[in-house]
N, C-alpha and C positions, 0 to 999 in steps of 0.2 A: 399309492405305494403298493408294491407287490405284496402278496400275502405272506411271503417268507421273511419280510423285514418290516412288518407293521409295528407301529408304536404309538401309544397315546401321548408321549412326551416329545416326539420329534416331528417337526413339520418338513415335508418334502414338497417343493414347489417348482414347477417348470417356469423359467423366466427368460427374458430376452434382454441382453445388455448391449445397447446400441446395435441391435440386429444380430448379436451373437447368441444362439440358443444355448441355454445352460440349465442345470438342475441346482437348486439351492436346498441345503439342509440346515436346520437350526433347531434348538430347543424352544418349545412353545413359550416358556416364561422369559426368554431373553428379549429385551426391548431396545437397549442402546449400548454403545461402546462394547461391541462383541468382538473377541479375538477371531479372526477369519483366515481360512486357508483356501487358496485356489489350488485345485487338484487337476492335473493335466493327464489325459489318457495317452496311450501309446499308438504307434503306427498300426493301422487296420482296426483299431478299437473305436469306441464311441462313449459318450458320457453315460449312457445307460449301463454299460458294462462295468462301471466303477461305482455303482450305487451302494453296494455293500460297504465299500471303503468310506464313502461319504457318510453313510449312516453311523458307522463305528466312530468316526471322528466327531460327528455331531453329538453322539451319545456321551462323549467324555468332555463336552463343553464348548466345542468350536462351531462356528458357522462355516459351512463348506460350500464353495461354488465349483461345479464341474462343468466347464464349457466344452462344446464340440469344436474341434479344430476344423479348418477348411479341409475339403476332400474327405470328410468323415461324417458319420451320423446323419444329421439333417442337412448337411452342407455339401451336396453333390458328391456322395461317396464314390470311390473308384470301383471298377468291376473286378480288378485283380491286383491285390496289394503285393503279391509275390513276384509279379513281372518286373524284371530288372529295369526296363525302360520307365516304368512308373515310379520305382524307387528313386532313380536318378533324377527324374523330372519333378517329382512332387515332394519328396521327403524333406529336403532342406528348405524349400519354399514354404512348406507347412510350418516348420519351426520358426522361420523368420516372421511369418504372419502372426503366429502365436505371440511372439515378442511384441510386435506392434499393438496387437489387441490386448495384451496383458497390461500394458500401461493404461489403456482405456478402462479395462475392468477394475483395476485398482482405484482409479478416480471415481468410478461409479459406485463401487462398494462403500467408499468413504462418504459420498454425498447422498446416496439413496438407500443404503442397506445397513445403516447403523453400525458400520464397522469402526472399531477402534483404530485410528490411523497409525498408532504406535505398536499395534499387535497384528500385523499381516504376515502370514507365512505362505510359502509356495511349495508344492510337492507334486511329483509326477513319476510315472513309470516309463522306462524305455525312451521313446521319442518325447514323452512327457517329462522325463527326467532331464533330457537335453534342453527342453524348453525351460524347465525349472532353473537349470544352471545359468542359462542366458538371461532370463528375467531377473534373477537374483543379482547377477553381476551388474546389470545396467540400470536397475531401478533401486535406488537407495532407500525407498520407502518399505521395501521388503525386509522384515526383521530376521527371518531365518528361512532356510531351504532344506528340503529332504529330497535327495536324488536316488530313485529306486532303479537299479539296473540300467543306469545311464552313464554318461561320461561328461566331465567338464573339460576334457581335452579334445576339442572338436576336430582340429586339424589331424591329430593323431588318429582319432576314430575314423574320420573320413578316408584317410589313407588305407586303413585296415579294410574298410568297406570296399574301396576300389580294387584292392588286391583280391579280396574274396570273390567279388562279382566279376573279376576279370574284365574291367571296363577299359575300352579302348577309344572312348570318345573324348573330345576336348572339353575340359571343365575349368579352364584357367580363371574365368570371371567368377564362377561359383567358388572356386578354391580361395580366391582373394577375399571374397565376402566372408566366407567361413573364418578365415584367419583373422580378419579385422574384428569380428564380433566375438570370437572364441574366448571363453572365460580364461583359458590358459594364457592368452595374450593380454589379459587385463587383470592380472593378479592383484594389483594395487587397489582395485575396486572391491575386492572380496575380503582382504586380510582383516582378521579380528572380528569378522561377522560370523555368527554361528551357522554351520552347514554340516549336515549329516549325509554321508555317502554310503549306500548299501548296494552290494553287488553279489550275484551268484558266482561262486568260485569256479563253476563249470559252465558258465553262460556261453553258448555258441552263437548268440545273436549280437550282443554287445560285450566283447571280451573285457573281463575285469582288469586286465593289464593296462588298458587305456586310462581307467579311473585311478588306478594305483600310481601311474606315472604323474597324473595331476596332483594327487595327494602328496607324493614325495617332493614335488616341486614347491608346493605352497606351504606345507606345514612348518618349515624352518622360519617362515615369515611371521607366524602367529606369536604374539606376545603371550597369549593365554591359549595353550594348545588344547584345553578342554573344550574350546568352542568349535573344534573341527574333529570329526571322527570318521574313519573309514572301516566299515564292517564288511568282511567278505565271508559269505556263508558257504562252507565247504560242500562240494558235490551238488550245489544248487544250480539249476539251469536258469532260463529266462522267466522266472516266476516271482510273484510277490507272495510271501508266506505269512502265516500268523505271527511268527517270530519277528519278521520285518515290521509288521504293523505295530506289534507290542513295543519294539525298540523305537519306532517312530513316535508313538504316543509319549513314551518316557522322555524323549528329546523335546517334544512340544511342551510338555509340562515344565521343563526346565527353561526353555528359551522363548516361549510364546504365552 
């Protein structure tokens, strides 16, 4: 563990889950039935860049798994993440692969890493937030989700991306896949499950209007509206702040 976050009470371990490289954090005294969070990094990031967040979550009592997504970290990273062609070719494919691997990670956590099967959460930033939304939607074993600077309205966000990138290529097959898996198209799978949405009010990467559209669509369906919350942080761009982590931990204490 790096000198800046050393601890005598937290274990940090590099692991491989069915070939997926990941970092595991947990408290040393924890032995069984541990509440566990899968944390997903964003586009152009990697598991190591999220270590301080993993450490913080472990320090307050959770086991945390941070995997590398394909095309990132130890998994054949791209040379240029800003290149439009790479965003078009790899962004959604990375998210879809995260979803497939997420189901594998959940099963391995339960069978091999002392995870309480009734207390599994998922959390992520940006692309990792979109992964979080998709995994939470389609895997009922996930108890709660926290989406940081992401969107649960995939089709809406994809259209905004295409407009901003001035894309003129044919993406019909991709668009159909996005719409099919889109949490916004599967609201019935999410209703009355606890989900926290956090977005920067001035985010120029993932516009908060996309997440707000999702929130306005789903909240009337909740019987208990305390189980879903949308926090928009005024003047904040595409960053995760201390306030966001504090609000996340308060949410986890309540629902995980």
